C-alpha positions in Angstrom: 0.1 -42.8 -46.2 3.5 -41.8 -44.8 3.2 -44.1 -41.8 2.5 -46.9 -44.2 5.6 -46.0 -46.2 7.6 -45.9 -43.0 6.5 -49.4 -42.1 7.3 -50.6 -45.6 10.8 -49.1 -45.5 11.5 -50.4 -42.0 10.3 -53.8 -42.9 12.6 -53.9 -45.9 15.5 -52.8 -43.8 14.8 -55.4 -41.1 12.8 -58.2 -42.6 13.6 -61.0 -40.1 12.8 -59.5 -36.8 10.9 -61.5 -34.2 8.6 -58.6 -33.3 7.9 -55.1 -34.5 6.7 -52.1 -32.4 5.4 -48.9 -33.9 4.8 -46.0 -31.6 2.8 -43.0 -32.7 3.4 -39.6 -31.1 1.9 -36.1 -31.3 -0.9 -35.6 -33.7 -0.4 -39.1 -35.1 -1.2 -40.5 -31.6 -4.1 -38.1 -31.0 -5.9 -38.6 -34.4 -4.3 -41.8 -35.6 -7.3 -44.0 -35.0 -9.5 -41.6 -36.9 -7.1 -41.4 -39.8 -6.8 -45.3 -39.8 -3.0 -44.9 -39.2 -2.9 -48.1 -37.1 -4.8 -50.0 -39.7 -2.3 -48.9 -42.4 0.6 -50.1 -40.3 -1.2 -53.4 -39.4 -1.6 -53.9 -43.1 2.1 -53.7 -43.8 3.2 -56.1 -41.0 0.3 -58.5 -41.6 0.6 -61.8 -39.7 4.1 -61.0 -38.4 4.1 -60.3 -34.6 3.7 -56.5 -34.0 1.9 -53.8 -32.1 1.0 -50.2 -32.6 1.2 -47.9 -29.5 -0.4 -44.5 -29.2 1.8 -42.3 -27.0 0.0 -39.0 -26.3 2.3 -38.0 -23.4 5.6 -37.3 -25.1 6.0 -33.7 -26.4 9.7 -33.3 -27.2 9.2 -34.2 -30.8 11.1 -33.3 -34.0 7.7 -32.9 -35.8 4.1 -32.9 -34.7 3.6 -36.1 -36.7 6.3 -38.4 -35.4 6.5 -42.2 -35.2 9.2 -44.6 -34.3 9.5 -48.3 -35.3 11.7 -50.8 -33.6 12.6 -54.4 -34.3 13.1 -56.9 -31.5 14.8 -60.3 -31.5 13.4 -63.4 -29.8 14.7 -62.3 -26.4 12.9 -58.9 -26.6 16.1 -57.0 -27.2 15.8 -54.0 -29.7 18.0 -54.7 -32.7 17.0 -51.8 -34.9 15.0 -48.6 -34.6 14.0 -45.6 -36.8 12.2 -42.4 -36.1 10.1 -41.1 -39.0 8.4 -37.8 -39.6 5.1 -37.6 -41.6 5.3 -34.3 -43.4 1.9 -34.2 -45.0 0.5 -35.5 -48.3 2.4 -38.8 -47.9 5.8 -37.2 -47.7 8.1 -38.9 -45.3 11.4 -38.2 -43.7 13.7 -40.0 -41.3 14.5 -37.7 -38.3 17.7 -35.8 -39.0 17.7 -36.8 -42.7 16.3 -35.3 -45.9 12.8 -36.4 -47.0 12.8 -39.9 -48.5 12.6 -40.5 -52.2 13.0 -36.8 -52.9 14.6 -35.7 -56.2 15.5 -32.2 -57.1 13.6 -31.7 -60.4 13.1 -28.0 -60.4 15.8 -25.3 -60.0 13.3 -22.9 -58.5 13.0 -22.0 -54.8 9.6 -20.1 -54.9 6.9 -18.9 -57.2 8.7 -15.6 -58.0 11.5 -17.6 -59.6 9.1 -19.8 -61.5 7.3 -16.7 -62.8 10.5 -15.1 -64.0 11.6 -18.3 -65.7 8.3 -18.7 -67.5 8.3 -15.1 -68.6 11.9 -15.3 -69.9 11.2 -18.5 -71.9 7.6 -17.6 -72.9 6.2 -20.7 -71.1 2.9 -21.4 -69.5 3.1 -23.0 -66.1 2.1 -26.4 -67.4 4.6 -26.2 -70.1 7.3 -25.4 -67.5 6.2 -28.6 -65.6 6.6 -30.7 -68.7 9.9 -29.2 -69.6 11.4 -30.3 -66.3 9.4 -33.4 -65.6 9.3 -34.7 -69.2 6.3 -35.5 -71.4 5.9 -38.8 -69.4 4.4 -36.8 -66.6 1.2 -36.8 -68.6 0.8 -40.5 -67.9 1.0 -39.8 -64.1 -1.6 -37.0 -64.4 -3.8 -39.3 -66.5 -3.8 -41.9 -63.6 -4.4 -39.1 -61.1 -7.4 -37.8 -63.0 -8.8 -41.3 -63.4 -8.6 -41.9 -59.7 -10.2 -38.6 -59.0 -13.1 -39.4 -61.3 -13.5 -42.8 -59.8 -13.7 -41.4 -56.3 -16.4 -38.9 -57.3 -18.5 -41.6 -59.1 -18.2 -44.0 -56.1 -18.9 -41.3 -53.6 -21.9 -39.8 -55.2 -23.6 -43.2 -55.6 -23.0 -44.5 -52.1 -25.4 -43.8 -49.2 -25.5 -44.7 -45.5 -23.4 -43.6 -42.6 -19.6 -43.1 -42.4 -17.7 -45.3 -40.0 -16.2 -44.1 -36.8 -19.2 -43.7 -34.4 -20.3 -40.1 -35.2 -23.2 -41.4 -37.3 -22.4 -38.9 -40.0 -24.7 -39.5 -43.0 -23.2 -39.4 -46.5 -24.5 -36.4 -48.3 -23.0 -36.5 -51.8 -26.1 -38.3 -53.3 -28.5 -36.0 -51.3 -26.9 -32.9 -52.9 -27.6 -34.2 -56.4 -31.3 -34.7 -55.8 -33.4 -32.4 -58.0 -35.1 -29.4 -56.3 -38.2 -27.9 -58.0 -37.9 -24.4 -59.4 -34.2 -24.3 -58.7 -32.1 -21.8 -60.7 -29.3 -23.2 -62.9 -26.6 -21.5 -61.0 -27.9 -23.0 -57.7 -27.9 -26.4 -59.3 -24.3 -25.9 -60.4 -23.2 -25.0 -56.9 -24.9 -28.1 -55.5 -23.1 -30.2 -58.1 -19.7 -28.8 -57.1 -20.4 -29.4 -53.4 -21.7 -32.9 -54.2 -18.4 -33.8 -56.0 -16.3 -32.5 -53.1 -18.5 -34.4 -50.6 -18.2 -37.5 -52.7 -14.4 -37.6 -52.5 -14.1 -36.5 -48.9 -16.6 -39.1 -47.9 -14.6 -41.8 -49.7 -11.6 -40.6 -47.8 -13.5 -40.8 -44.5 -14.5 -44.4 -45.4 -11.0 -45.5 -46.1 -11.5 -45.5 -49.9 -9.0 -44.6 -52.6 -8.5 -40.9 -53.1 -5.8 -38.7 -54.5 -3.9 -36.6 -51.9 -4.3 -33.1 -53.3 -2.3 -32.0 -51.5 -3.5 -34.2 -48.6 -6.2 -36.8 -48.0 -8.2 -34.5 -45.7 -8.3 -31.8 -48.5 -8.7 -34.4 -51.3 -12.1 -33.3 -52.4 -11.4 -29.7 -53.5 -9.4 -30.1 -56.7 -11.3 -33.1 -58.2 -14.6 -31.4 -57.5 -13.6 -28.2 -59.4 -12.1 -30.1 -62.3 -14.9 -32.6 -62.6 -17.5 -29.8 -62.6 -15.7 -27.8 -65.2 -15.0 -30.8 -67.4 -18.7 -31.7 -67.5 -19.8 -28.1 -67.9 -17.4 -27.2 -70.8 -16.8 -30.7 -72.2 -13.1 -30.3 -71.7 -10.5 -32.3 -73.6 -8.3 -34.6 -71.5 -5.2 -32.5 -72.3 -6.8 -29.4 -70.8 -7.4 -31.3 -67.6 -3.9 -32.7 -67.5 -2.5 -29.2 -68.0 -4.7 -27.9 -65.1 -3.4 -30.7 -62.9 0.2 -29.7 -63.8 -0.5 -26.1 -62.7 -2.2 -27.2 -59.5 0.7 -29.5 -58.7 3.2 -26.6 -59.2 1.2 -24.4 -56.8 1.1 -27.2 -54.2 4.8 -27.9 -54.5 5.6 -24.2 -53.9 3.6 -24.4 -50.6 5.1 -27.7 -49.6 8.6 -26.4 -50.2 8.3 -23.0 -48.6 5.6 -23.6 -46.1 3.7 -26.7 -45.1 0.8 -28.9 -46.2 0.5 -30.6 -42.9 -2.5 -29.9 -40.7 -0.5 -31.1 -37.7 2.2 -28.6 -38.4 0.3 -25.5 -39.6 -3.4 -26.1 -39.1 -6.1 -26.8 -41.7 -5.0 -23.6 -43.6 -2.1 -25.7 -44.8 -4.4 -28.4 -46.1 -7.6 -26.9 -47.3 -5.9 -23.5 -47.9 -3.4 -25.1 -50.2 -6.0 -27.2 -51.9 -8.1 -24.1 -52.6 -5.0 -22.3 -54.1 -4.2 -25.3 -56.3 -7.8 -25.5 -57.6 -8.0 -21.8 -58.2 -4.8 -21.9 -60.3 -6.2 -24.9 -62.2 -9.3 -22.9 -63.0 -7.1 -20.2 -64.4 -5.3 -22.7 -66.7 -8.6 -24.0 -68.0 -9.9 -20.5 -68.8 -6.6 -19.5 -70.3 -5.9 -16.7 -67.8 -2.5 -15.2 -67.6 0.4 -16.1 -65.2 -0.4 -12.9 -63.3 -4.0 -13.8 -62.9 -3.0 -17.3 -61.8 -0.8 -16.0 -59.1 -3.5 -13.6 -58.0 -6.1 -16.4 -57.8 -3.8 -18.7 -55.8 -3.0 -15.8 -53.5 -6.6 -14.9 -52.9 -7.6 -18.5 -52.3 -4.9 -19.1 -49.7 -5.0 -15.6 -48.1 -8.6 -16.1 -47.0 -8.0 -19.4 -45.4 -5.3 -17.9 -43.1 -5.7 -19.0 -39.5 -8.0 -21.9 -40.3 -7.7 -24.4 -37.4 -7.5 -28.2 -37.7 -9.9 -29.5 -35.1 -11.4 -32.8 -36.3 -14.1 -34.1 -34.0 -13.1 -37.3 -32.4 -10.0 -37.3 -34.5 -12.0 -38.4 -37.6 -11.7 -36.7 -40.9 -15.4 -35.9 -41.0 -16.5 -32.9 -39.0 -15.7 -30.2 -40.1 -13.4 -31.6 -42.7 -15.8 -32.9 -45.3 -17.9 -29.7 -45.4 -14.8 -27.6 -45.7 -13.9 -29.4 -49.0 -17.2 -28.3 -50.5 -16.9 -24.7 -49.3 -13.3 -24.5 -50.5 -14.2 -25.9 -54.0 -16.7 -23.0 -54.5 -14.2 -20.5 -53.1 -11.5 -21.7 -55.6 -13.7 -20.9 -58.6 -14.7 -17.5 -57.1 -11.0 -16.7 -56.4 -10.1 -17.3 -60.1 -13.1 -15.2 -61.3 -12.1 -12.4 -58.9 -8.5 -12.4 -60.0 -9.6 -12.2 -63.6 -11.8 -9.2 -63.0 -9.3 -7.4 -60.9 -6.2 -8.4 -62.9 -3.4 -5.9 -62.7 -4.3 -4.7 -59.2 -2.6 -7.4 -57.0 -0.4 -6.1 -54.2 0.5 -9.3 -52.4 2.6 -12.0 -53.9 1.8 -15.7 -53.6 5.2 -16.3 -51.9 4.3 -13.7 -49.3 1.0 -15.5 -48.5 2.8 -18.9 -48.3 5.3 -17.5 -45.8 2.5 -15.8 -43.8 0.5 -19.0 -43.7 3.4 -21.0 -42.4 4.2 -18.5 -39.7 0.6 -18.3 -38.8 0.5 -22.1 -38.4 3.6 -22.0 -36.2 1.9 -19.4 -34.0 -1.3 -21.4 -33.6 -1.7 -23.1 -30.3 -0.9 -26.8 -30.7 -4.5 -27.6 -29.7 -5.6 -26.2 -33.0 -3.2 -28.2 -35.2 -4.8 -31.6 -35.8 -4.8 -32.8 -32.3 -8.6 -33.0 -31.8 -8.0 -31.4 -28.4 -9.3 -27.8 -29.1 -11.8 -25.8 -31.1 -14.8 -27.6 -32.6 -13.5 -31.0 -31.4 -13.5 -29.9 -27.8 -16.8 -28.1 -28.0 -18.5 -31.0 -29.8 -17.7 -33.3 -26.9 -18.9 -30.8 -24.4 -22.3 -30.5 -26.2 -22.6 -34.2 -26.6 -22.1 -34.7 -22.9 
C-alpha cells in the first residue's frame, strides 16, 4: 500500500515526465514480487513509460523498506527524485521528513498516559477515541467492519490454489466442513481459524482486506470480531467500540515500536494484531481498563522474537496459518487477563519497548527478507 501511495504522490509532483523509474531496496526488493509491490506501482503509472527495479545489493538504507522513484526527461536525464520509506500498515514517509499525511490527534505518548487520562475523566478507551477523533470516526469504523466481513465471506466461499507457484490450497472452506461427533468448543475453534484463513487467503490473492495493523496480519482482528459477533449477536455499536479500542492499541505500538515485519520481524505484525484483538475482546465483554492492558500485554509478550520468514517472499507460508493461531491466542489472552486481573507486573508500554528492541536485535535475515528461517529451510527441502 505504501509503495502505491509513494507512486501516486510522486506522479502528482511530476506528472509530465517522459519516463519513471521505481527502485525497490531491502525487504521491498527481496519480497516485493510476493507482496505484489511491483504490480501496485505498475497500476499507478499505467500506460506511461516506466520500470520497476529490484535492487537486492544495496544495504546502506534509511529503513529496511526503502524505495526511490525518479522522473526522466526525453534525453534520459533525471529531473526529479524522491526516496520513500514504507513504515508498515500503509504508513509512508519521505526520507528525512515526518510521515506523510500524519496529524497529531492525540496528546498521549504511550499507553500509560492514555490510561491515566481515561481514569481521570472516567472514560472507556473507545470513548477516549471518540472524544479526540469525533463521532464521525464511527463512519470510518463502519466501513472497516464492512470490508472485514466482506473479506471473510469471500474468502470462506472461495476454493482452489493461491497464486505464486507454491500450490498452496485455500483452506478456509475446508475448516468449515462439518465433522461428526465434534464437540461445540472444537467447532468454534475451527470457525475462528476459518475466518482468519479466509481473510489471509484473500490478502495472498491480492483481494481487498483491512490492514489491521498490516496486510500480512489482516486476518486476526476480523476473525475474532466476526466470531464473537455471530456467537453473541452483537450490536453494531459494540463492534465499532471494539474496533476503536483495537485501533488505540495498534497506534501505541506503531508510535512507540513498529508494526513493520521488515523492521522488527513478524512479532511487530502478528504480535500487534494479537494485542489489538485481545483488547477488542475485552471491550466486547466489558472488561476493565486494567484487564484490557493485561490482555494486550499477554498477547504481545508471547509473540516476542517471532521471525518474519515468508517462503519465496509470498505472504502464505507461514503467514496465513499464523493468523489463525493468533486469533485463538487473542481470545485466550483476554480470558486469562480477566481471570488473573489485579496480578499484572508488566506494563503494555514495557512490552512494546521490548518488542521493538528485540526486533532491532534480530538478524536481518529474519526480518521479512525471505533469506533465513523457514524460507531458507523450505527451499533446501524442496531441492
